[in-house]
py3Dmol code that shows the C-alpha trace and the ligand (Angstrom):
import py3Dmol

protein = """\
ATOM      1  CA  MET A   1      25.396 -22.763   2.176  1.00  0.00           C
ATOM      2  CA  PRO A   2      28.312 -23.677  -0.051  1.00  0.00           C
ATOM      3  CA  ALA A   3      31.833 -23.326   1.192  1.00  0.00           C
ATOM      4  CA  ILE A   4      33.324 -20.056   0.147  1.00  0.00           C
ATOM      5  CA  SER A   5      36.873 -19.682  -1.057  1.00  0.00           C
ATOM      6  CA  SER A   6      38.483 -16.514   0.115  1.00  0.00           C
ATOM      7  CA  LYS A   7      39.490 -15.746  -3.419  1.00  0.00           C
ATOM      8  CA  LYS A   8      35.927 -15.303  -4.547  1.00  0.00           C
ATOM      9  CA  PRO A   9      34.539 -11.759  -4.262  1.00  0.00           C
ATOM     10  CA  TYR A  10      31.023 -12.991  -3.421  1.00  0.00           C
ATOM     11  CA  ARG A  11      29.000 -15.115  -1.067  1.00  0.00           C
ATOM     12  CA  VAL A  12      25.517 -16.523  -1.020  1.00  0.00           C
ATOM     13  CA  GLY A  13      23.279 -14.735   1.438  1.00  0.00           C
ATOM     14  CA  ARG A  14      19.736 -13.809   2.367  1.00  0.00           C
ATOM     15  CA  SER A  15      18.076 -11.435  -0.005  1.00  0.00           C
ATOM     16  CA  HIS A  16      14.574 -10.064   0.410  1.00  0.00           C
ATOM     17  CA  THR A  17      13.359 -12.473  -2.233  1.00  0.00           C
ATOM     18  CA  GLY A  18      15.109 -15.557  -0.799  1.00  0.00           C
ATOM     19  CA  LEU A  19      18.772 -16.174  -1.479  1.00  0.00           C
ATOM     20  CA  GLY A  20      21.062 -13.981  -3.465  1.00  0.00           C
ATOM     21  CA  LEU A  21      24.709 -13.369  -4.308  1.00  0.00           C
ATOM     22  CA  PHE A  22      26.467 -10.603  -2.469  1.00  0.00           C
ATOM     23  CA  ALA A  23      29.820  -8.887  -3.006  1.00  0.00           C
ATOM     24  CA  ILE A  24      32.263  -9.376  -0.124  1.00  0.00           C
ATOM     25  CA  LYS A  25      35.082  -7.447  -1.840  1.00  0.00           C
ATOM     26  CA  PRO A  26      34.953  -4.422  -4.131  1.00  0.00           C
ATOM     27  CA  ILE A  27      34.278  -5.610  -7.708  1.00  0.00           C
ATOM     28  CA  LYS A  28      35.494  -3.307 -10.446  1.00  0.00           C
ATOM     29  CA  LYS A  29      33.252  -2.475 -13.364  1.00  0.00           C
ATOM     30  CA  GLY A  30      33.970  -4.880 -16.253  1.00  0.00           C
ATOM     31  CA  THR A  31      35.191  -7.755 -14.059  1.00  0.00           C
ATOM     32  CA  LYS A  32      33.962 -11.281 -14.768  1.00  0.00           C
ATOM     33  CA  ILE A  33      32.370 -12.213 -11.460  1.00  0.00           C
ATOM     34  CA  VAL A  34      31.245 -15.810 -11.963  1.00  0.00           C
ATOM     35  CA  ARG A  35      30.474 -18.213 -14.792  1.00  0.00           C
ATOM     36  CA  TYR A  36      26.915 -19.331 -15.310  1.00  0.00           C
ATOM     37  CA  PHE A  37      27.351 -23.037 -16.123  1.00  0.00           C
ATOM     38  CA  GLY A  38      25.635 -26.393 -16.286  1.00  0.00           C
ATOM     39  CA  PRO A  39      24.980 -29.197 -18.778  1.00  0.00           C
ATOM     40  CA  LEU A  40      24.434 -28.088 -22.350  1.00  0.00           C
ATOM     41  CA  LEU A  41      21.025 -28.941 -23.764  1.00  0.00           C
ATOM     42  CA  ASP A  42      20.584 -29.483 -27.476  1.00  0.00           C
ATOM     43  CA  CYS A  43      17.085 -28.529 -28.507  1.00  0.00           C
ATOM     44  CA  LYS A  44      17.361 -30.970 -31.430  1.00  0.00           C
ATOM     45  CA  LYS A  45      17.291 -33.802 -28.892  1.00  0.00           C
ATOM     46  CA  LYS A  46      13.821 -34.508 -27.639  1.00  0.00           C
ATOM     47  CA  LYS A  47      15.056 -35.371 -24.158  1.00  0.00           C
ATOM     48  CA  ASP A  48      16.983 -32.119 -23.849  1.00  0.00           C
ATOM     49  CA  ASP A  49      14.191 -30.062 -25.333  1.00  0.00           C
ATOM     50  CA  ALA A  50      11.788 -31.415 -22.715  1.00  0.00           C
ATOM     51  CA  VAL A  51      13.838 -30.058 -19.815  1.00  0.00           C
ATOM     52  CA  GLU A  52      11.968 -27.312 -18.023  1.00  0.00           C
ATOM     53  CA  ASN A  53      13.140 -25.184 -15.114  1.00  0.00           C
ATOM     54  CA  LYS A  54      13.756 -21.651 -14.146  1.00  0.00           C
ATOM     55  CA  TYR A  55      17.511 -21.791 -14.675  1.00  0.00           C
ATOM     56  CA  LEU A  56      17.632 -22.444 -18.419  1.00  0.00           C
ATOM     57  CA  PHE A  57      19.946 -20.003 -20.140  1.00  0.00           C
ATOM     58  CA  GLU A  58      19.490 -19.930 -23.882  1.00  0.00           C
ATOM     59  CA  LEU A  59      22.782 -19.462 -25.770  1.00  0.00           C
ATOM     60  CA  ASN A  60      21.302 -19.488 -29.272  1.00  0.00           C
ATOM     61  CA  GLY A  61      18.603 -21.217 -31.295  1.00  0.00           C
ATOM     62  CA  ARG A  62      20.123 -24.620 -30.576  1.00  0.00           C
ATOM     63  CA  TRP A  63      22.031 -24.658 -27.306  1.00  0.00           C
ATOM     64  CA  THR A  64      20.817 -23.942 -23.770  1.00  0.00           C
ATOM     65  CA  ILE A  65      22.658 -24.113 -20.472  1.00  0.00           C
ATOM     66  CA  ASP A  66      20.807 -25.944 -17.749  1.00  0.00           C
ATOM     67  CA  GLY A  67      21.900 -23.891 -14.805  1.00  0.00           C
ATOM     68  CA  SER A  68      19.826 -25.725 -12.215  1.00  0.00           C
ATOM     69  CA  VAL A  69      22.838 -27.761 -10.981  1.00  0.00           C
ATOM     70  CA  ARG A  70      23.923 -27.087  -7.405  1.00  0.00           C
ATOM     71  CA  GLU A  71      27.477 -26.197  -8.367  1.00  0.00           C
ATOM     72  CA  ASN A  72      26.266 -23.281 -10.454  1.00  0.00           C
ATOM     73  CA  ILE A  73      26.594 -20.518  -7.859  1.00  0.00           C
ATOM     74  CA  ALA A  74      25.518 -17.965 -10.496  1.00  0.00           C
ATOM     75  CA  ARG A  75      21.992 -19.346 -10.238  1.00  0.00           C
ATOM     76  CA  TYR A  76      21.696 -17.510  -6.941  1.00  0.00           C
ATOM     77  CA  ILE A  77      21.995 -14.173  -8.625  1.00  0.00           C
ATOM     78  CA  ASN A  78      18.633 -12.442  -8.664  1.00  0.00           C
ATOM     79  CA  HIS A  79      17.126 -10.406 -11.443  1.00  0.00           C
ATOM     80  CA  ALA A  80      17.098  -6.656 -11.317  1.00  0.00           C
ATOM     81  CA  CYS A  81      15.663  -4.124 -13.747  1.00  0.00           C
ATOM     82  CA  LYS A  82      18.472  -1.727 -12.928  1.00  0.00           C
ATOM     83  CA  PRO A  83      21.270  -4.236 -12.344  1.00  0.00           C
ATOM     84  CA  ASN A  84      24.970  -3.805 -11.480  1.00  0.00           C
ATOM     85  CA  ALA A  85      26.029  -6.788 -13.664  1.00  0.00           C
ATOM     86  CA  GLU A  86      25.108  -8.369 -16.982  1.00  0.00           C
ATOM     87  CA  SER A  87      25.261 -11.738 -18.656  1.00  0.00           C
ATOM     88  CA  ASP A  88      28.119 -11.884 -21.097  1.00  0.00           C
ATOM     89  CA  VAL A  89      27.059 -14.617 -23.568  1.00  0.00           C
ATOM     90  CA  ARG A  90      29.624 -16.351 -25.740  1.00  0.00           C
ATOM     91  CA  PRO A  91      27.516 -18.632 -27.942  1.00  0.00           C
ATOM     92  CA  ARG A  92      30.426 -20.028 -29.917  1.00  0.00           C
ATOM     93  CA  LYS A  93      32.303 -20.978 -26.780  1.00  0.00           C
ATOM     94  CA  ARG A  94      28.983 -22.023 -25.289  1.00  0.00           C
ATOM     95  CA  LYS A  95      29.836 -20.048 -22.182  1.00  0.00           C
ATOM     96  CA  VAL A  96      28.119 -17.366 -20.128  1.00  0.00           C
ATOM     97  CA  PHE A  97      29.836 -15.057 -17.627  1.00  0.00           C
ATOM     98  CA  ILE A  98      28.267 -12.643 -15.245  1.00  0.00           C
ATOM     99  CA  ARG A  99      30.194  -9.402 -15.573  1.00  0.00           C
ATOM    100  CA  ALA A 100      30.047  -6.235 -13.457  1.00  0.00           C
ATOM    101  CA  ILE A 101      28.707  -3.220 -15.340  1.00  0.00           C
ATOM    102  CA  LYS A 102      29.236  -0.928 -12.295  1.00  0.00           C
ATOM    103  CA  ASN A 103      31.742  -0.792  -9.458  1.00  0.00           C
ATOM    104  CA  ILE A 104      30.167  -3.025  -6.833  1.00  0.00           C
ATOM    105  CA  GLU A 105      30.837  -2.389  -3.114  1.00  0.00           C
ATOM    106  CA  PRO A 106      31.128  -5.135  -0.498  1.00  0.00           C
ATOM    107  CA  GLY A 107      27.736  -6.000   0.884  1.00  0.00           C
ATOM    108  CA  GLU A 108      25.924  -5.061  -2.315  1.00  0.00           C
ATOM    109  CA  GLU A 109      23.751  -7.681  -3.928  1.00  0.00           C
ATOM    110  CA  ILE A 110      24.894  -8.706  -7.384  1.00  0.00           C
ATOM    111  CA  ASN A 111      22.202  -8.855 -10.028  1.00  0.00           C
ATOM    112  CA  TYR A 112      21.609  -8.779 -13.709  1.00  0.00           C
ATOM    113  CA  ASP A 113      18.664  -8.388 -16.062  1.00  0.00           C
ATOM    114  CA  TYR A 114      17.247 -11.810 -16.845  1.00  0.00           C
ATOM    115  CA  GLY A 115      15.723 -10.500 -20.087  1.00  0.00           C
ATOM    116  CA  THR A 116      12.245  -9.891 -21.383  1.00  0.00           C
ATOM    117  CA  ASP A 117      11.166 -13.486 -21.875  1.00  0.00           C
ATOM    118  CA  TYR A 118      11.968 -14.512 -18.329  1.00  0.00           C
ATOM    119  CA  PHE A 119      10.467 -11.248 -17.009  1.00  0.00           C
ATOM    120  CA  LYS A 120       7.198 -11.892 -18.801  1.00  0.00           C
ATOM    121  CA  ALA A 121       7.013 -15.569 -17.834  1.00  0.00           C
ATOM    122  CA  TYR A 122       8.103 -15.478 -14.218  1.00  0.00           C
ATOM    123  CA  LEU A 123       8.387 -11.969 -12.811  1.00  0.00           C
ATOM    124  CA  LYS A 124       5.567  -9.912 -14.287  1.00  0.00           C
ATOM    125  CA  PRO A 125       2.723 -12.194 -13.127  1.00  0.00           C
ATOM    126  CA  SER A 126       3.586 -11.775  -9.437  1.00  0.00           C
ATOM    127  CA  GLY A 127       5.283  -8.398  -9.724  1.00  0.00           C
ATOM    128  CA  CYS A 128       9.049  -7.917 -10.015  1.00  0.00           C
ATOM    129  CA  ARG A 129      10.587  -7.500  -6.599  1.00  0.00           C
ATOM    130  CA  CYS A 130      13.901  -5.946  -7.588  1.00  0.00           C
ATOM    131  CA  ALA A 131      15.000  -2.779  -5.779  1.00  0.00           C
ATOM    132  CA  ALA A 132      13.997  -0.478  -8.667  1.00  0.00           C
ATOM    133  CA  CYS A 133      10.500  -1.991  -8.925  1.00  0.00           C
ATOM    134  CA  GLU A 134      10.043  -1.972  -5.127  1.00  0.00           C
ATOM    135  CA  LYS A 135      11.040   1.641  -5.060  1.00  0.00           C
ATOM    136  CA  LYS A 136       8.532   2.427  -7.802  1.00  0.00           C
ATOM    137  CA  ARG A 137       5.797   0.533  -5.949  1.00  0.00           C
ATOM    138  CA  LYS A 138       6.656   2.299  -2.693  1.00  0.00           C
ATOM    139  CA  LYS A 139       6.383   5.686  -4.423  1.00  0.00           C
ATOM    140  CA  LYS A 140       3.031   4.723  -5.942  1.00  0.00           C
ATOM    141  CA  ARG A 141       1.763   3.548  -2.580  1.00  0.00           C
ATOM    142  CA  ALA A 142       2.908   6.820  -0.988  1.00  0.00           C
ATOM    143  CA  GLU A 143       1.169   8.777  -3.748  1.00  0.00           C
ATOM    144  CA  ALA A 144      -2.010   6.758  -3.338  1.00  0.00           C
ATOM    145  CA  ARG A 145      -1.870   7.307   0.455  1.00  0.00           C
ATOM    146  CA  ALA A 146      -1.416  11.049   0.027  1.00  0.00           C
ATOM    147  CA  GLU A 147      -4.338  11.145  -2.416  1.00  0.00           C
ATOM    148  CA  ARG A 148      -6.532   9.195   0.003  1.00  0.00           C
ATOM    149  CA  GLN A 149      -5.609  11.576   2.767  1.00  0.00           C
ATOM    150  CA  ARG A 150      -6.298  14.589   0.595  1.00  0.00           C
ATOM    151  CA  LEU A 151      -9.751  13.194  -0.305  1.00  0.00           C
ATOM    152  CA  LYS A 152     -10.473  12.380   3.326  1.00  0.00           C
ATOM    153  CA  ALA A 153      -9.564  15.887   4.449  1.00  0.00           C
ATOM    154  CA  LYS A 154     -11.725  17.329   1.649  1.00  0.00           C
ATOM    155  CA  ALA A 155     -14.645  15.149   2.737  1.00  0.00           C
ATOM    156  CA  GLU A 156     -14.150  16.143   6.349  1.00  0.00           C
ATOM    157  CA  ARG A 157     -14.095  19.877   5.443  1.00  0.00           C
ATOM    158  CA  LYS A 158     -17.286  19.354   3.487  1.00  0.00           C
ATOM    159  CA  ALA A 159     -18.944  17.475   6.348  1.00  0.00           C
ATOM    160  CA  LEU A 160     -17.917  20.232   8.763  1.00  0.00           C
ATOM    161  CA  ARG A 161     -19.336  22.908   6.543  1.00  0.00           C
ATOM    162  CA  LYS A 162     -22.568  20.938   6.227  1.00  0.00           C
ATOM    163  CA  ALA A 163     -22.808  20.434   9.979  1.00  0.00           C
ATOM    164  CA  GLU A 164     -22.167  24.146  10.576  1.00  0.00           C
ATOM    165  CA  LYS A 165     -24.906  25.038   8.101  1.00  0.00           C
ATOM    166  CA  GLN A 166     -27.315  22.591   9.735  1.00  0.00           C
ATOM    167  CA  ALA A 167     -26.486  23.883  13.189  1.00  0.00           C
ATOM    168  CA  ALA A 168     -27.077  27.480  12.009  1.00  0.00           C
ATOM    169  CA  LYS A 169     -30.373  26.432  10.434  1.00  0.00           C
ATOM    170  CA  ALA A 170     -31.486  24.604  13.577  1.00  0.00           C
ATOM    171  CA  GLU A 171     -30.550  27.598  15.712  1.00  0.00           C
ATOM    172  CA  GLU A 172     -32.532  29.863  13.426  1.00  0.00           C
ATOM    173  CA  LYS A 173     -35.510  27.549  13.570  1.00  0.00           C
ATOM    174  CA  LEU A 174     -35.327  27.396  17.351  1.00  0.00           C
ATOM    175  CA  ARG A 175     -35.199  31.152  17.601  1.00  0.00           C
ATOM    176  CA  HIS A 176     -38.276  31.384  15.364  1.00  0.00           C
ATOM    177  CA  GLU A 177     -40.157  28.842  17.467  1.00  0.00           C
ATOM    178  CA  LEU A 178     -39.277  30.604  20.723  1.00  0.00           C
ATOM    179  CA  ASN A 179     -40.320  33.920  19.362  1.00  0.00           C
ATOM    180  CA  GLY A 180     -43.419  32.824  17.601  1.00  0.00           C
ATOM    181  CA  LYS A 181     -45.061  30.229  19.906  1.00  0.00           C
ATOM    182  CA  SER A 182     -47.301  30.917  22.852  1.00  0.00           C
ATOM    183  CA  ASN A 183     -45.035  30.559  25.807  1.00  0.00           C
ATOM    184  CA  GLY A 184     -47.684  28.948  27.853  1.00  0.00           C
ATOM    185  CA  VAL A 185     -47.899  25.633  26.152  1.00  0.00           C
ATOM    186  CA  LYS A 186     -44.443  24.468  26.891  1.00  0.00           C
ATOM    187  CA  LEU A 187     -43.329  26.632  29.744  1.00  0.00           C
ATOM    188  CA  ASN A 188     -44.825  26.269  33.122  1.00  0.00           C
ATOM    189  CA  GLY A 189     -44.114  28.427  36.103  1.00  0.00           C
ATOM    190  CA  LYS A 190     -40.968  26.640  37.073  1.00  0.00           C
ATOM    191  CA  HIS A 191     -39.253  27.230  33.800  1.00  0.00           C
ATOM    192  CA  LEU A 192     -40.373  30.729  33.453  1.00  0.00           C
ATOM    193  CA  ASN A 193     -38.151  31.853  36.303  1.00  0.00           C
ATOM    194  CA  GLY A 194     -35.117  31.104  34.200  1.00  0.00           C
ATOM    195  CA  HIS A 195     -36.605  32.728  31.096  1.00  0.00           C
ATOM    196  CA  GLY A 196     -36.926  36.256  32.099  1.00  0.00           C
ATOM    197  CA  ARG A 197     -37.987  37.257  28.646  1.00  0.00           C
ATOM    198  CA  LYS A 198     -39.393  40.818  28.314  1.00  0.00           C
ATOM    199  CA  VAL A 199     -41.571  40.005  31.244  1.00  0.00           C
ATOM    200  CA  GLY A 200     -41.835  42.039  34.291  1.00  0.00           C
ATOM    201  CA  ALA A 201     -45.536  42.738  34.670  1.00  0.00           C
ATOM    202  CA  GLY A 202     -46.369  40.163  32.005  1.00  0.00           C
ATOM    203  CA  GLN A 203     -44.998  37.312  34.095  1.00  0.00           C
ATOM    204  CA  MET A 204     -48.196  36.562  35.850  1.00  0.00           C
ATOM    205  CA  ILE A 205     -50.125  36.650  32.606  1.00  0.00           C
ATOM    206  CA  VAL A 206     -47.873  34.070  31.079  1.00  0.00           C
ATOM    207  CA  VAL A 207     -48.248  31.760  34.027  1.00  0.00           C
ATOM    208  CA  GLU A 208     -51.968  32.101  33.881  1.00  0.00           C
ATOM    209  CA  SER A 209     -52.033  31.367  30.218  1.00  0.00           C
ATOM    210  CA  GLY A 210     -49.862  28.392  30.878  1.00  0.00           C
ATOM    211  CA  ILE A 211     -52.361  26.901  33.188  1.00  0.00           C
ATOM    212  CA  SER A 212     -55.326  27.569  30.967  1.00  0.00           C
ATOM    213  CA  ALA A 213     -53.641  26.209  27.897  1.00  0.00           C
ATOM    214  CA  ARG A 214     -53.166  22.703  29.306  1.00  0.00           C
ATOM    215  CA  PRO A 215     -55.075  20.320  27.120  1.00  0.00           C
ATOM    216  CA  LYS A 216     -58.208  19.159  28.780  1.00  0.00           C
ATOM    217  CA  GLY A 217     -58.235  15.767  27.248  1.00  0.00           C
ATOM    218  CA  LYS A 218     -54.895  14.865  28.596  1.00  0.00           C
ATOM    219  CA  GLN A 219     -55.863  15.994  31.987  1.00  0.00           C
ATOM    220  CA  GLY A 220     -58.939  13.851  31.813  1.00  0.00           C
ATOM    221  CA  ARG A 221     -56.868  10.801  30.901  1.00  0.00           C
ATOM    222  CA  GLU A 222     -54.493  11.394  33.731  1.00  0.00           C
ATOM    223  CA  ASN A 223     -57.408  11.491  36.117  1.00  0.00           C
ATOM    224  CA  ARG A 224     -58.621   8.177  34.919  1.00  0.00           C
ATOM    225  CA  THR A 225     -55.295   6.458  35.364  1.00  0.00           C
ATOM    226  CA  PRO A 226     -55.495   4.207  38.382  1.00  0.00           C
ATOM    227  CA  ALA A 227     -53.054   5.178  41.130  1.00  0.00           C
TER     228      ALA A 227
END
"""
ligand_1 = """\
1
ZN
Zn 12.250 -4.973 -11.506
"""
view = py3Dmol.view(width=600, height=400)
view.addModel(protein, "pdb")
view.setStyle({"model": 0}, {"cartoon": {"style": "trace"}})
view.addModel(ligand_1, "xyz")
view.setStyle({"model": 1}, {"stick": {}})
view.zoomTo()
view.show()
């Protein structure tokens, strides 16, 4: 990290997108914070026009500052869609200053809007990561999460209603079967003891019918099975 003079109200530090420039003293709205500087490129010269990097700052149709040089501390300043500084461009002087457009507190990251062209070329494809855009994304994610939860709860309620209906149906069916079927087929004497259904005197009859209703074929097969 570059040496920091105590006069300067900023330092280079870690930002969530890499490095950034941070205020270390209160910076009043309107203050020139730092100059954005580097070699001037003349687009009329083929060699200059061929230069390509992310730190080119166009002054006008002809002149561009190549801000990729190490000494240009302003190149650490990140883009923000809702910034606290702006680029103050002086094409005739061929100079650019970064100026505070809000009072900036110590510890706050300094940023400015890089402009539409840069945004479209470099930020939009991967998604702008400035605080305002992150906040927007976070809100959208929270909304999507809430919507998913709402749909899930709805589906669960629906499934529960369906299960309840099916259970009621099954219960109804079972009741029909128990009422309608001859008791003898399924119930033998052992079970009958537990099922004291309107029996009393009828109990013996049921047991008898149980024995007589046993399928003969099955019995025959059982007899043939070797021990
Ligand atoms: Zn943004």
